[in-house]
C-alpha positions as CSV (number, residue, x, y, z in Angstrom):
1,M,-12.3,3.5,-16.1
2,F,-9.8,0.7,-17.2
3,G,-9.0,-1.5,-14.2
4,A,-11.2,-2.5,-11.3
5,G,-8.5,-2.9,-8.7
6,Y,-7.8,-0.8,-5.7
7,V,-7.2,2.4,-7.7
8,G,-9.7,1.9,-10.5
9,L,-12.6,0.8,-8.4
10,V,-12.1,3.4,-5.6
11,T,-11.6,6.2,-8.2
12,G,-14.5,5.2,-10.3
13,A,-16.9,4.9,-7.4
14,C,-15.9,8.3,-6.0
15,F,-16.3,9.9,-9.5
16,A,-19.8,8.5,-9.6
17,D,-20.2,9.9,-6.0
18,L,-19.5,13.3,-7.6
19,G,-22.5,12.8,-10.0
20,H,-20.6,11.4,-13.0
21,E,-21.6,8.4,-15.1
22,V,-19.0,5.9,-14.7
23,V,-18.2,2.5,-16.6
24,I,-15.4,0.4,-15.2
25,R,-13.8,-2.2,-17.4
26,D,-11.6,-5.0,-16.3
27,I,-10.4,-8.2,-18.1
28,L,-11.1,-10.5,-15.1
29,P,-14.6,-12.1,-15.6
30,E,-14.8,-13.2,-12.0
31,R,-14.1,-9.7,-10.7
32,I,-16.7,-8.2,-13.0
33,E,-19.2,-10.8,-12.2
34,R,-18.8,-10.2,-8.4
35,L,-19.1,-6.4,-8.9
36,Q,-22.3,-6.9,-11.1
37,A,-23.6,-9.0,-8.3
38,G,-23.1,-6.2,-5.7
39,E,-20.0,-7.8,-4.1
40,V,-16.9,-5.9,-3.4
41,P,-13.8,-7.8,-4.4
42,I,-11.4,-5.8,-2.1
43,Y,-11.6,-4.7,1.5
44,E,-11.5,-1.0,1.7
45,P,-13.4,1.0,4.5
46,G,-16.3,3.1,3.2
47,L,-16.2,1.7,-0.4
48,E,-19.1,-0.6,-0.3
49,D,-21.3,2.3,0.9
50,V,-20.1,4.5,-2.0
51,L,-20.9,1.7,-4.5
52,V,-24.2,0.9,-3.1
53,R,-25.5,4.5,-3.1
54,N,-24.2,5.0,-6.8
55,R,-25.3,1.8,-8.3
56,D,-27.4,3.8,-10.8
57,R,-24.4,5.7,-12.1
58,L,-22.0,2.8,-12.2
59,R,-21.7,-0.1,-14.6
60,F,-19.2,-2.9,-14.9
61,T,-18.2,-4.5,-18.1
62,L,-15.5,-6.7,-19.8
63,D,-16.3,-5.2,-23.1
64,I,-14.0,-2.3,-24.2
65,A,-16.4,-1.1,-26.8
66,D,-19.1,-0.9,-24.2
67,A,-16.8,0.8,-21.9
68,V,-15.7,3.7,-24.2
69,D,-19.1,4.2,-25.8
70,G,-19.9,7.9,-25.3
71,A,-17.1,8.4,-22.8
72,D,-15.4,11.8,-22.4
73,L,-12.5,10.6,-20.4
74,L,-10.8,7.2,-20.6
75,Y,-9.0,6.7,-17.2
76,V,-6.2,4.0,-17.2
77,A,-5.9,2.6,-13.7
78,V,-4.3,-0.8,-14.5
79,G,-1.5,-2.4,-12.6
80,T,2.2,-1.6,-13.4
81,P,4.0,-4.1,-11.2
82,P,7.8,-4.2,-11.2
83,T,9.6,-6.6,-13.5
84,A,12.6,-8.7,-12.5
85,S,14.8,-5.8,-13.5
86,G,13.0,-3.4,-11.2
87,D,11.4,-1.5,-14.2
88,A,7.6,-1.0,-14.3
89,D,5.8,-3.5,-16.4
90,L,3.5,-1.4,-18.7
91,A,2.0,-4.4,-20.6
92,A,-1.5,-3.6,-19.2
93,V,-1.2,0.1,-20.2
94,W,-0.2,-0.8,-23.8
95,S,-3.0,-3.3,-23.9
96,V,-5.5,-0.5,-23.1
97,V,-4.0,1.9,-25.6
98,D,-3.9,-0.7,-28.4
99,E,-7.4,-1.9,-27.9
100,L,-8.9,1.6,-28.1
101,P,-11.5,1.7,-31.0
102,M,-10.9,3.8,-34.0
103,D,-14.2,5.2,-34.3
104,M,-14.6,7.1,-30.9
105,P,-16.6,10.3,-31.5
106,G,-15.6,13.7,-30.3
107,R,-12.3,14.3,-28.4
108,P,-12.1,11.7,-25.6
109,I,-9.0,11.9,-23.3
110,V,-7.0,9.2,-22.3
111,V,-6.1,10.0,-18.6
112,M,-3.2,8.1,-17.0
113,K,-4.0,7.3,-13.3
114,S,-1.6,4.3,-13.1
115,T,1.8,5.0,-11.7
116,V,4.2,4.9,-14.8
117,P,7.8,5.8,-15.4
118,V,8.6,9.3,-16.5
119,G,8.5,9.5,-20.3
120,T,5.4,7.2,-20.7
121,G,3.1,10.0,-21.6
122,K,5.3,10.8,-24.5
123,H,5.3,7.2,-25.7
124,V,1.4,7.0,-25.3
125,R,0.9,10.1,-27.3
126,A,3.2,8.6,-30.1
127,R,1.4,5.4,-30.0
128,L,-2.0,7.0,-30.2
129,D,-0.9,9.0,-33.2
130,A,0.7,6.0,-34.9
131,R,-2.7,4.3,-34.7
132,G,-4.5,7.2,-36.2
133,L,-5.9,8.4,-32.9
134,S,-4.5,12.0,-33.1
135,G,-7.9,13.2,-32.1
136,V,-7.7,11.6,-28.7
137,G,-6.3,13.7,-26.0
138,Y,-3.9,12.7,-23.3
139,A,-3.4,13.8,-19.7
140,S,-1.6,12.6,-16.7
141,N,-3.6,12.6,-13.3
142,P,-1.6,10.4,-10.9
143,E,-3.3,8.9,-7.8
144,F,-2.3,9.5,-4.2
145,L,-4.7,7.1,-2.4
146,A,-3.6,5.3,0.7
147,E,-5.1,1.8,1.2
148,G,-7.2,1.8,4.2
149,S,-8.2,5.6,3.7
150,A,-8.6,5.6,0.0
151,V,-12.3,6.9,-0.2
152,A,-11.5,9.7,2.4
153,D,-8.2,10.5,0.5
154,F,-10.1,10.9,-2.8
155,K,-12.7,13.2,-1.2
156,S,-10.0,15.3,0.7
157,P,-6.8,15.2,-1.3
158,D,-3.7,17.1,-0.4
159,R,-3.3,18.0,-4.1
160,I,-4.7,17.3,-7.6
161,V,-1.9,17.0,-10.2
162,A,-2.6,17.2,-13.9
163,F,-0.7,17.8,-17.1
164,E,-1.1,21.4,-18.1
165,Q,-2.8,21.6,-21.4
166,R,-6.4,22.0,-22.6
167,D,-6.9,18.3,-21.8
168,A,-5.9,18.9,-18.2
169,D,-8.6,21.5,-17.7
170,R,-11.2,18.8,-18.3
171,V,-9.6,16.6,-15.9
172,V,-9.7,19.3,-13.2
173,E,-13.3,20.0,-14.1
174,L,-14.1,16.3,-13.3
175,H,-13.0,17.0,-9.7
176,H,-15.4,19.8,-9.2
177,G,-16.8,19.5,-5.6
178,I,-13.5,18.3,-4.2
179,D,-11.5,20.8,-2.2
180,G,-7.9,20.2,-3.1
181,Q,-5.0,22.3,-4.3
182,V,-4.5,21.9,-8.1
183,V,-0.9,21.4,-9.5
184,L,-0.8,22.0,-13.2
185,T,2.5,20.9,-14.7
186,D,4.0,19.2,-17.7
187,V,3.6,15.4,-18.2
188,P,7.1,14.4,-17.1
189,S,6.7,16.3,-13.8
190,A,3.2,14.9,-13.2
191,E,4.6,11.3,-13.7
192,L,7.4,12.0,-11.4
193,V,5.4,13.6,-8.5
194,K,3.9,10.2,-7.4
195,L,7.3,8.4,-7.6
196,A,9.1,11.1,-5.6
197,A,6.3,11.4,-3.0
198,N,6.3,7.7,-2.2
199,A,10.1,7.4,-2.4
200,F,10.4,10.3,0.2
201,L,7.9,8.7,2.5
202,S,9.7,5.4,2.3
203,T,12.9,7.2,3.1
204,R,11.3,8.7,6.3
205,I,10.3,5.2,7.3
206,S,13.7,3.7,6.8
207,F,15.3,6.6,8.6
208,I,13.4,6.2,11.7
209,N,14.0,2.5,11.7
210,E,17.6,3.1,11.5
211,I,17.2,5.6,14.4
212,A,15.3,2.9,16.3
213,N,18.1,0.3,15.8
214,V,20.6,3.0,17.3
215,C,18.1,3.5,20.2
216,E,18.4,-0.2,21.0
217,L,22.2,0.2,21.3
218,V,22.4,3.2,23.4
219,G,19.1,2.8,25.7
220,A,17.1,5.6,24.0
221,D,13.4,5.4,23.2
222,V,12.6,5.9,19.5
223,V,9.0,7.0,20.3
224,D,10.3,10.0,22.3
225,V,13.0,10.7,19.7
226,A,10.5,10.6,16.8
227,K,8.1,12.9,19.0
228,G,11.0,15.5,19.5
229,V,11.9,15.3,15.9
230,G,8.4,15.5,14.5
231,L,7.7,18.7,16.5
232,D,10.1,20.6,14.3
233,H,7.9,22.5,12.0
234,R,10.2,21.9,9.2
235,L,9.8,18.1,9.4
236,G,6.4,17.2,11.0
237,P,5.5,13.9,12.6
238,H,4.3,11.9,9.7
239,F,5.9,8.5,8.7
240,L,8.2,8.7,11.7
241,R,6.8,5.6,13.5
242,A,9.5,2.9,13.8
243,G,8.5,-0.7,13.0
244,I,9.3,-3.7,10.9
245,G,9.4,-1.9,7.6
246,F,7.0,-0.8,4.8
247,G,5.1,-2.9,2.3
248,G,2.1,-2.8,0.0
249,S,1.5,-2.3,-3.6
250,C,3.0,1.3,-3.8
251,F,6.1,2.1,-1.7
252,P,8.3,-0.9,-2.5
253,K,7.2,-0.7,-6.2
254,D,7.8,3.1,-6.5
255,V,11.1,3.1,-4.7
256,S,12.3,0.4,-7.1
257,A,10.9,2.2,-10.2
258,L,12.5,5.5,-9.3
259,K,15.8,3.9,-8.5
260,Q,15.7,2.0,-11.8
261,L,14.6,5.1,-13.7
262,A,17.5,7.0,-12.4
263,G,19.9,4.1,-13.2
264,N,18.6,3.8,-16.7
265,E,19.5,7.5,-17.1
266,G,23.0,6.8,-15.8
267,Y,22.5,8.2,-12.3
268,P,23.0,5.9,-9.4
269,F,20.3,6.8,-6.8
270,M,22.3,5.7,-3.8
271,L,20.0,7.0,-1.3
272,L,17.1,4.8,-2.5
273,H,19.5,1.8,-2.5
274,A,20.0,2.3,1.2
275,V,16.3,2.9,1.8
276,W,15.5,-0.4,0.2
277,E,18.3,-2.3,2.0
278,V,17.3,-0.9,5.4
279,N,13.7,-2.0,4.8
280,E,14.7,-5.6,3.9
281,L,16.9,-6.0,6.9
282,Q,14.3,-4.5,9.2
283,K,11.9,-7.4,8.5
284,R,14.5,-9.9,9.4
285,R,15.4,-8.2,12.8
286,V,12.1,-9.7,14.1
287,V,13.7,-13.2,13.7
288,Q,16.9,-12.1,15.5
289,K,14.8,-10.7,18.4
290,L,13.0,-14.1,18.8
291,Q,16.4,-15.9,18.6
292,K,17.7,-13.6,21.4
293,H,14.8,-14.6,23.7
294,L,14.2,-18.2,22.6
295,G,17.6,-19.5,21.3
296,A,17.3,-21.8,18.3
297,L,13.8,-21.6,16.9
298,R,13.5,-25.1,15.7
299,G,10.4,-26.8,17.2
300,K,9.2,-23.4,18.6
301,K,5.7,-22.2,17.8
302,I,5.5,-18.5,16.8
303,A,2.2,-16.6,16.4
304,L,2.1,-13.9,13.8
305,L,-0.6,-11.3,14.6
306,G,-1.6,-9.4,11.5
307,L,-0.8,-10.3,7.9
308,A,-1.8,-7.4,5.7
309,F,0.9,-4.9,5.1
310,K,-1.2,-2.3,7.1
311,P,-4.4,-2.1,9.0
312,N,-7.8,-1.6,7.2
313,T,-6.9,-3.4,4.1
314,D,-6.6,-7.1,3.1
315,D,-3.6,-6.3,0.7
316,M,-0.8,-8.8,1.1
317,R,1.4,-7.4,-1.7
318,E,5.0,-7.1,-0.3
319,A,3.7,-7.5,3.2
320,P,6.5,-7.9,5.8
321,S,4.5,-10.9,7.3
322,R,5.5,-12.9,4.3
323,V,9.3,-12.4,4.7
324,I,8.9,-13.1,8.5
325,A,6.8,-16.2,8.2
326,Y,9.0,-17.9,5.8
327,R,12.2,-17.0,7.6
328,L,10.6,-18.6,10.6
329,L,9.7,-21.7,8.7
330,S,13.2,-21.9,7.3
331,E,14.5,-21.8,11.1
332,G,12.4,-24.8,11.8
333,A,9.6,-23.0,13.7
334,T,5.9,-23.8,13.6
335,V,3.9,-20.6,12.5
336,C,0.4,-19.8,13.3
337,A,-1.2,-16.5,12.0
338,W,-4.2,-14.3,12.4
339,D,-5.6,-11.4,10.6
340,P,-9.1,-10.0,10.7
341,V,-9.6,-9.7,6.8
342,A,-6.4,-11.0,5.0
343,R,-6.7,-14.7,4.3
344,P,-3.8,-15.4,1.9
345,A,-4.4,-18.7,0.1
346,D,-0.7,-18.9,-0.7
347,F,0.6,-19.1,2.9
348,I,1.8,-22.7,2.5
349,G,2.8,-24.3,5.7
350,I,1.3,-21.7,7.9
351,E,-1.8,-22.3,10.0
352,L,-4.4,-19.5,9.6
353,T,-6.6,-18.9,12.7
354,D,-9.9,-17.3,13.2
355,T,-9.1,-15.6,16.5
356,V,-6.1,-14.1,18.3
357,L,-6.5,-16.6,21.1
358,D,-6.3,-19.5,18.8
359,A,-3.2,-18.2,17.2
360,V,-1.3,-17.6,20.5
361,R,-2.4,-20.9,22.2
362,D,0.7,-22.8,23.2
363,A,2.9,-20.4,21.3
364,D,6.4,-19.6,22.5
365,A,6.0,-16.0,21.3
366,A,3.6,-13.7,19.7
367,V,4.7,-11.2,17.1
368,I,2.7,-8.0,16.3
369,V,3.1,-7.6,12.6
370,T,0.2,-5.4,11.7
371,E,-1.1,-2.7,14.1
372,W,-4.7,-3.8,14.0
373,P,-6.9,-2.0,16.7
374,E,-7.9,-5.5,18.0
375,L,-4.3,-6.1,19.2
376,A,-4.2,-3.1,21.5
377,T,-5.5,-5.3,24.4
378,L,-3.2,-8.3,23.6
379,A,-1.5,-8.0,27.0
380,S,-4.4,-9.9,28.8
381,A,-4.5,-12.5,31.5
382,E,-6.3,-14.7,29.0
383,V,-3.6,-14.5,26.3
384,R,-0.8,-14.8,28.8
385,D,-2.4,-18.1,30.3
386,A,-2.9,-19.4,26.7
387,M,0.7,-19.1,25.7
388,A,3.5,-21.6,26.4
389,R,5.8,-18.7,27.0
390,P,4.3,-15.2,27.5
391,L,6.7,-13.3,25.1
392,I,5.5,-10.5,22.8
393,I,7.7,-9.0,20.1
394,D,5.9,-5.8,19.3
395,G,6.9,-5.1,15.6
396,R,4.7,-1.9,15.5
397,N,5.3,-0.4,19.0
398,L,1.6,-0.8,19.6
399,L,1.6,-1.7,23.4
400,D,2.8,0.0,26.5
401,P,6.2,-1.7,27.4
402,E,5.8,-1.2,31.2
403,A,2.0,-2.1,31.3
404,T,2.7,-5.3,29.1
405,Q,5.5,-6.4,31.5
406,A,3.3,-5.7,34.5
407,A,0.7,-8.0,33.0
408,G,3.3,-10.9,33.1
409,F,4.8,-10.8,29.7
410,A,8.3,-10.6,28.4
411,Y,8.2,-7.7,26.0
412,E,10.5,-6.3,23.2
413,G,9.5,-3.6,20.8
414,I,11.4,-1.7,18.1
415,G,13.9,0.8,19.5
416,R,12.2,0.9,22.9
417,P,13.7,0.2,26.3
418,S,11.7,-1.7,28.9
419,H,11.1,1.5,30.9
420,A,9.6,3.4,27.9
421,S,6.7,5.7,28.5
422,P,3.3,4.9,27.0
423,I,2.7,6.2,23.4
């Protein structure tokens, strides 16, 4: 397994849990040292337990020769972040391909787990052949793990997608013991499935956020609207929860990558342009809501509650909290922030607190940015009395508006009137 990040570490650990011998290789010495010492470098519920019970089937190394020695499958799970142009940066993928030893016995298979642009498989195959590694197989096996539930997602997948050839059969066999529908297809289709799935989920989020903004204009409740829409069996309720926009390592990157892929082929994917713009604007609406209640924000103290892009992870990549925090600083506000697991070292000029109460003390407003369970009881007398002004901007529609106002708070959610019913 090349890559010990979210995807590689979870996938490798779960394969070991299925009874396979797994070697995980990374190029970061500090990450490998922590894993060898029994530490888990990322926050992911259930992952530590899987690592502990499979310590005899898992090894961690910096040495590529050690990693591939005797390996049947060579999983590539390295990062493919967006470049300045929006294209996926495949430098880490090519590094793995170019470093593969020439004397690997048998027919090992390079399996692409990283999210890559359509056409990458063809180029990898050509690169392997050019290096004299025509005996090395290639398959695509995209990942569909959601941070915060990645271990459960691996064990109970909606689908297992693989490139249809003899190499794909070995990939499917590797998943024996997992009950998931298998989709065998060609490499370009396998590569596009992941991008299309995440782009569509992102579209649903941006759509319901647009509906929420209309609800605010006409006095409707987006929670009730989403419930009514979601009961349609053709649509379903998933990803129809209004808020302050999506973030993380997948949705923004995959929307950008698919939009760029289409553009490179001469097709302007206008829908995804709109999805992106809606998401960017949605984060900034929080600042507008604060200005509506407080006027100019210079000199005001704002508490941001939740920093990670979603609960049950410490991932700060593309987190809405970043945009909100620095927009507030640019308006002259003082910003305090709390998160139970995310402690970003690069939050310059922002005070990180250990408790919710410390964050809201003397604050002019509290903003729920991430829907951590600990915030469900935010509307308490203790919090109200600690604040300079008991104002809550609920960026995730976590609280009951009427109960929050009855507790002595001014309240504003996303697309919810003050008389809204409980969720």
